N, C-alpha and C positions, 0 to 999 in steps of 0.2 A: 310806452315805448323805451328801450334799452338806451338810446342816446339820451333821452330827457332825464331818466334816472340817474344816469352818471354825472350829467351836469349840474344835479343836486348834491352830490357827494363832495364836500370840501376838501376832502383828503386826498382825492385824485388830482395827480398833475395835470393841469389845463393849459391850453393855449388860447390866446385871445381870438374871439370871433368879432368880426366888425361888419355892421350893415352898410356903413358909409365912410367915405374917405375920411371925413373930418374925425372919424374914431380912430384911426390908426395909431397904434402906440408910438411908433417911430416914423419918421419921414426918410429914413436913410437904412437900407437893409443890405445885406452882403449878396443875397440872391431874391429875385423876385419870379415867381413860376406862374405862368398865364394858363388857367384851364384846369378844372378839377375832375378830368377824366382819369383814365388808367394811367395814362403817361405822367399827367400831371401831379397826381397824389403821390406816386412812386418818386417823381423828381423832387418834390418838396419834401417828403420824408427822408431821402436820401441825402439831400442839401443840409437838412438839418442834423441829420447823424453824423456828417463828417465835420460838424461845428460851425456852420455859417447860420447867421439870423435871416430867416427866411419868411417872405410873404406869399402866400398862395392866393391868386385873384381868381375868382369864379363868378360867372353870372348868377348863379343861384347856389348858395350854400346848400339848401336841401337835396340838391342833385349831387353833391359829390359822391362817387363811389356808385353811380348808377350804372345798370348794365343796359345800354341803349339798344341792344338788338337781341342777340341769343343769350338766354340765361344759363350759359355753359363756361366752363374753363378747361383749358388743357387740350390734349388730343396729340396726334402723331406729329413730332416736331415742337408743336405748341406746348406740349406737357413738359418737354426738356427745357424750354425757356421759363416756365413757371417755376421748376425745381432749381434754376440757376438764379433767379431773381430772388428765390426764398434763402438760397445759400449766401447771397451777399445782403442778408435781413430785410428784403424787401416785404410788401404787405400782401400781394394778391394769394401767395400759397397759404397762408394762415387763414386769410379771409374765406377761401375755397373749402379749408377743412372745416370752418365753422358754419358756412351757408351751404354746403352741398346736401344733396337730397337723393342723388344717385351716382355712385362711384363705380367706375369701371377701368379696366387696363385695355387700351386698344392694342390691336396687333399681337395679341397673346401668343398666337400660332407661330409667331416669327422669333426670332432672337431678341433677348433683352434690351439689345442696344437700341431697337427701333420700337421699343414698347411705348405706348401713348397714354400716361395718366390723365384721366377726364372726368369731369363731375358736371351733373346739372346742378344748378343752384337755386336757392330760394332768394329772388331778387330783392326782397325787403332785408332779410340776414345779412346779405353781403353789404348792401349799403350801409346799415348800422355798424357792421363790424369795421369798415373802412373809416367811418366818422369817428368812432370810439377811438380807434388806433390813433388817429391824428390828433384827438384830444389829449392822448398821453405822450405827445412828441414835443419834446422841449424845443424852445428857438423858434417855434413855427406859429405864425398869424396866419388867419384867413380873412379876406375880405372880399365881399359881395360888390362887383362892379364889372365894369366892361373898359377894356384898354383901347384908347384911342390912337395913341401913337408911341412910338420908341423915342426915346431921349439919346442924342448921339453927340460925340465930341470928336476932336482929332485923335488919332491912333497914337498909342505909346510907340515912339519911334523904334524902341529895341525888339519889338516884336511885328511879326508879320500882320498885315491888314491895312485897310483903308479908313475904316471909321473905329470907334469905340463905343459900345453902348453904356450910358449911364444912369439908365433907369426908364421909366414909363410916364405917359401922362393918360389919367383916366378921362373917360367921358363925362362932362360935367363935374369933374373930381376937384376942381379947385387946384391946388398945388400940386406940382408933380411929385412922384416917388422916387427916390434916387436909390440906386444899387449899383454894385460892381459886376453883377452878371444877371442876365435874364434868360429864362427858358420859355420858349413859346411851345405849347402843346394844345394847340387849337382844335384838333380832331377834324370833324367835318364842318366846324363852324366857321371857318376861314372863307368869306363870301359865299356861305353856304345857300344852296336853293333847294326847296322841298318839291317834289313832282307826285301828282296823283291824277292820273287822267289827263286831261289838257289844262289842268289847273297847277300854276307854279306860284310858290310864295317865298320869300327870304326865310331861311332858317337853317339851322344845323341838326335839329333833332325836333320832332312834332311837339309842339307846346313852347318851344324856346326860341329867341331870335338868334340870328347870325352874329359873328363879330362884328365890331366896328369896321367899316369899309376903309377907315383911315389907314388900319393896320396892313391890309393888303397893299394899299397904294405906297406905304412907306417901303415895305419889302421890295416892291417892283421898282418903284420910281427913285426913291432916295437911297437905297442899297443897291440897286441895280442886280438884283436876284433873278434868275429865271425860274419863272413859275409855270405850272400846266393845270389841267382841270381833271379830276378823277370822279367817279360815281360809285355808289353802292345803293343798298335797298334794304328793306326789312318787310317779313310777310305780315298778314294780319294775325291779330291775337283772338283766339277762337274760345267761345265759353265752353267750357268743359262739359258741362252737363247736357249740352246740346249734341255731343259726339257719340256715335255708336262704337265704342271702344271693343265691343265684342267682334266688330268685323274687321279688327286691324291685328297683327300679330304682336303679343306681347314680347317685351325684351327686359327681362329682370336685371337688377344691377349685380355687382360681384357680391358674393355672401359676405366677404369680409373687404371693408372699404380700405383703400390703401391711400393713406393722407398725402396731401402735396408737401407738406411741412416737415423738415427733418427733425424738427423740434417736438413733433406731435407723434404719439404711438398709436392713437386713434383719432376718429373724426367725431364731431359733435354729434352728428345724426347716428342713431344706434343702427346696426345693420339691419335688424327687423323692421325699422322705420322707414327705410328707404322707399322711394316710389318707383314704379316701372316707368319705360319709355314703350312707345308702341310705333309699329312700322305699317305703313300702307303705301299704296302706289297710285299714280294718275292713270287716267283713262283716256281713251281717244276723244272724250268729250271734253277734256281740260285742254287739249290741242285745239280743238274747234272753237272753244271760247275765246283762247288766246289769240288765235288769227283774226276772229271777228272784230277784236278790240285793239288790233294794232294801229289802225288810223285814229283812234282815241288815246293813244299811249306816247305822250310826247317825249318821255324819259327814253323809252327804248328806241325813239327814233333819231336820238343824238349820236353823235359818233365819239363822244367821251367814254374813255376806256372804264370798264367795270371788271370786277374781280372775277379773274378766270376760275377759280376753284371754288367759288360760292356763288355761282350765277343765279339770277332771277329765273322764273319760270318761263317767261317770255323768251330770254336767252337760249333756254334749254330747247324749248320747243323749235326754235328757229335754227339751231345748231344740229339737233338731232330728231328730224320729225319722224314720226311714226313710233317713237319709242316710249316704253314706261319709265317712269322717274320715280325714285323713292321719295316718300314724304315720311318724315319722323315726327311723331307728335311727343313733345316733351312738356314735362310739368315746368311751371313757373314758380312752384314753392308748395311747402307743406298745407298752408292754409289757402293757397290762390285758388280761385275758380276759372283759371285761363289755361290753355295750351298754347305751346309755340309750335307752329307747323315747319319744322326745318326742311327747307328745300321748295318753299313756296313764296320766297321774296317775289313781290310783285307791284307793279305801278298802275295796273288798270284802273278805271273809274270805280268806285266803291259798289256799284250794283253789279258790274262784272266780276269782281271779286267774289262775291256771294255767289254768282251762278258758277263761276269756276270751282269754288271749293264743294259745292253740292254735285259736281259731277264724280266726285269720288265717294264710294259706296260708305265707308265710314263718316263721312261729313255730310250726307244727303240732307239731314235736318240741322247744319251747323249754323250757329249765329256768329257774328263779328262783333267784337267789342270794340277794337280799333283797327280800321284798315291799313294796309300795306301800304308804303310810300317809298320813293326813291330819293337820293340825296346826291347833289353835285357840289363840288367844292374845290377851292384851290390847294394845290400843294407845292412845295419848293424843291426844285429838282436836288436829289440829295449829293449829287457828285460835288456840290459846292461846299459840302461839309468836310470837316477832318475827322479823324477817327474817335475824336472826344466828343463828336457830335457838335462843335463849334463851328459857325459859319467863317468859312477860311477869309473872307473880307471883312468881318466885323469882331473886333476884340470884345469877348465876354457874352456873345448871344449864341445861345444854343437852341436847337431844334429837336423835337422828340415826338414820335407818334405819328399820326395819318398825316401830318403836314409834310413828313418825309416821304410819303408815297406808300405807305404799309397798310395792311388791313388785319384787324384783330385786337382783341385785348391784350393778349400775351405779347405779341410783337411791340405794342404801344407800352405796355408795362416796362419791357427790357429796356428799351430806348430811353424811357423815362428815368429809371434808375441810373444808367449810365450818364445820361445828361447832367442829371441832379448831382451826382458824385463830383463830375468835371467841373460844374458850375460853381459848386462850393468850394472845391479845392483852388478854382483860379481866382476867386474871390478873397480867399484867404492866403494867396499868394503862393499856393502849391503848384508844383507842375501839374499839368493834366496827364491823363493816363490812357493807355489804350488796351483792348483785349484782343490777343491773336486769335486766328481761325482755329488754332491749334490747342487753344486754351478752354473754348466754350462755344455753345450756340449763339449767344450774346455776340461773340466776336466774329461768328460766321454772319449774322444778321447785318450788323454795322458795317462789315467790309463789304458784302455784296452792295449795300446802299451807296456809300461814298466812292466805291471803285467802278461799279458797273450802272448805277443808276437804275430807275425803273421806267417801264412804259407802260405798266399797269399795276394795279394795287398788289403790292409783295406779300407774300404768305410763306412762312417757314414750313419746311419739310425737312424730314431727316436726310433725304438725297442731296440735299445742298451741303452738308457737312462730310468733308473729304475724310475725317477721322471720327466717324460717328460710333465705331467700335470702342474708341477711348473716351468719347464725349458722351457717356450714357445717362440716363435719368436717375440710376442708384448711386451715382458717384460725384455728382455736382457738389455736395459739401467738401470732399476732399479736394477738389479742384479749385474751389472758390473761396469758402470761408477762411482757410488760414490767409491767403493774400490779402481777402477783404479787412481783415483785422490788423494784420502786420503792416500791410503797405498803404492800403486804399483808405482805411480809417472808417468804413462804414458798417463794419460788424461789431456786435456787442461781444463782451467778454464771455458772457454765457454761452453764446453759439460758438464762439472760438474753442472755449474749453471742450465743449461737447464734441466738436469736430476733431480736435485733437486726440480726445479719448477713442473716438471710433478709427481714426487713422492708426493709432497705435495697436488697438486691439486687433484690427485686420492685419497689420504687419506681423505681429506676434502669431496670430492664427494661421497665416500662410507660412510662417517660419515652421509652426508646429507640424503643419501638413507636410511639409518638405521632409522633415525629421524622420518620418515614418515610411520606411520602404521595406519591401520584402519581395520574394519571387512572386511570378504569377501562379505558381502552383499555391503557396501560402496565401495569395489574396483570395483566390475561388475558395479555399477552404474557410477563410476568415469571413467572406462576404456572401457565401451560398451561391444564389443564381447569378451573380455578376459574372459576364463573360469576358475574363481578362485575357488579352491576347499573349500568346506564348511567344511570339516572333520579336518582342522587343529584346534588344542587346542588353540593356541595363534593367535593375530592378526596379519598378514603378513605385513612386511615392504615392502616398494618401493623396497628395495635390493632383498627380497624374490620374488617379482613380476618379477624383471629384470631376473630372472632364467627362466621364463616361455617361450616356444617357441612363437614367434609372438609378444612379448612385447619388445620394443626397449627403448633405453634411450630418444630418441627424443619423443616418446610418453610419457614418464613420465615427461619430462621437459616442454611439453605443458601443461601437467595437473598441474603441480607445478612451474610454471615460476620463481617465487620468491627465490625458493630454490635451483633450479637445471640448470637454463638456462646458468649460467656461465661456466658451465662444458661441453658444447655442443662438443668442439674440441676433448674431450675424449670419445666420444659415444661408439665406437667400442670397446676400451679398457675397459670401464666399464662392457660393456656387458660381453666380455671374463672373466674379474674378477668374474662377479657375477655367471657365468655357473660353473666356476672352483673351487669356494670358499670351497664348501664342501669337495670336492677331495684334495684341497692343505692342508686343516686343517688337514686331516687324516695322509697325506704324512709328514707332518712337524715332526710328532713324529718319522717316520722312519728315516727321515733326521737327527734328533737329535741324534738317536743311531748310526747311520753310521758316524756322525762327531764325536762322542765320540771315536769310533774305530779309526778313521783316526789320532785322537789326541794321541793315545798311540804309540810312535815311538819304532822302533826296532834298535838297534844299527847296524851300516853298517858293523863293523868289528867283530860281534859276529861269533864264530866259532860253527855252528849249528850240526857238528858231535859230538861234545864234550859237548854240553849242557845238564846240568844235569837234564832233564826232560824227560817224557815218550813220545817219538816220534819214528815212525817207521822209518826204513832206508830210505824207498821211501820218506816220508816227509822231512826228513833231506836233501835228494838230492835236493828235489823241493825248499827248502828254501834257500840253498846253491848256487843254480843255479840262482835263481831270486833276491835273497836279497831285499825283500820288505822294503820299510821304515818304513810302519805303519801296525798295526794289521788289519786294515782294507783292506790294499793292499794285505796281507796274505791270508784273506778269500776268495778272488777271484782268488786265484792261481789254477790251475787244479790239482786235486790229493790231495788238503787240506780236511781233514776230521774234522767234529765237534768237536770230542776229542782231534784232535791237536790243534784246535784254542783255546779251553778251557786251555789247558797246557800253550801254548803261552801266554794267557791272564794273567794266574797266575803269570808267570814268569815276564811278563812286570810290572805288578803291585809290585810284590816282588822287583824287582831290582829297581824300580822307589822309593819305598819307602826306600830302602838301600841308594840310591844315596841322597835323601833328608836329611836322617839322618846324613850322611856323611858331606853333605855341612853344616847342623846346628852345627856339631861339629867343623868344621873348623872355622865358623864364631864365636863361643863362643871362641873358642882358640886364635883367632886373637884379639877378644876384651880384653880377659884376658892378653894377651902379652902387648896389648897397655896401659892396666893399671898397669903395672909393676909386675904382677904377677910372673913373672919368673925372 
């Protein structure tokens, strides 16, 4: 086992792994992260990268990095999140490149802005990579345990909030563990319950117990946070050798895998070693079994909200009766003997699950290794968080992942990284940071959560981003890596230097393309079959020509090798830049307008009910409930009217001017006193 081998290498930098609380090297940490899933691992690694002494607490050390449900990473919208997490030196992108066994770009027929990098993963390889990476992370300790309660004290009077978190108390852990910040990434374990047929048991994942009930009680009763209940589910795992794959449609991977990480030129799995996926469909027999089993299915009878875009087969049948539904048979690893039936999440009794599977021709002799089941769990309404993912009323307490009402590994990883960054910065007395919607999909995700909240598990799509032509999967490194190094402090010098090299090379290549211009006639002579329009009033440049369908950078570099051949490694990125250049120029103006709105801060302690401006009672209630940080965030609240935004804008500008005048007067008075004026 790779992890075991690495543990035996004394030269490898390691972090302490503790089985019991008495083994903890320190009793005081900068940051404590609770939970070892996608959000927790990214949060712990990010906090350590910004320089914080970090403790990661998980119920089972061997389950760190486990793919609890689908063995895949990325997709439309989700792939953009993975690229952005990687650009900020997160783990999941490089882990996907190491563990991937089937790589593909979704939405390939559409524009590159909405392409979705995706990979099927080897479960064991992914888990090994995450654990090995954490072993090499300085300032990080891992403890096996369960958190019973949060330690609280009076708030810092100079900051907003009603409490201040000072650490955690472990179940049967003896002395408490102190910290300046705590990140909760409990996933589906917060008061989690498992459902299979009419059987219900406590837990957040099969084989694992739920989090301590004291934690849920503290969030609700001690801190007064609004919580809700959500649900999700997972399909049965099928023994591969019992499936008639010849009766399903084969879907091969891309011939050349596209890595998630900007640091990787290729994936660990060779192109020819990749595994295919298979597509099949449900039959009327599947619907019949679902309807027969409804009375035996307590999970589906609940009114708890489940994921709209990844529904169970029971939900699909009830919502779309009489239809045939897709079922993807996905590999779980290079050596695994299991298949994952994507699209067949179910909570029927095990005997009915087997009956249902065998109504599908390719699965008529299928055997189940592990039945599907449902999970219900507590979440905290995310409008109670600031854009740094800190709980507004609790100084130093951050939340990330499914506890905020999201679904999916990618959404959890993105939140975890950002919560870890800010928890580390807060613990080190550095200001918390936020990401604008104009900068990243992570910014879109967090803004949607803290401004709009959730009524069902939130999933990222490209359609949620207003500026998706600028927030593309190909340019996340240029958007985020420099800031991650220069301002945030979570990006390594190596990644920063590579991002700067790419940025400068692309800038020089675009300049070289602009410098080559000639008449349409000359271009047709030079490029052969390319149909260059003669209606242009100016001489087209090589950059203009690169916008044409059928014109590649390689073609231009072949025609002008002395100017362009040195940039061939960026051929695809330059093509994409050329395609979106006109769109991005227009979007820049909209992005600047939004940035101006985001820069206008709203006081967190303002009393909206007594604010002396013209606002309706409904708008005052919306503002008091959400307490947006900026004017831009206020504009995206449901129920806000254009008139209310104008009145708020005038209030912010006036109060800002008054604060500026007061500050100027204080400075003048101080100077006067120093000169002996009094």
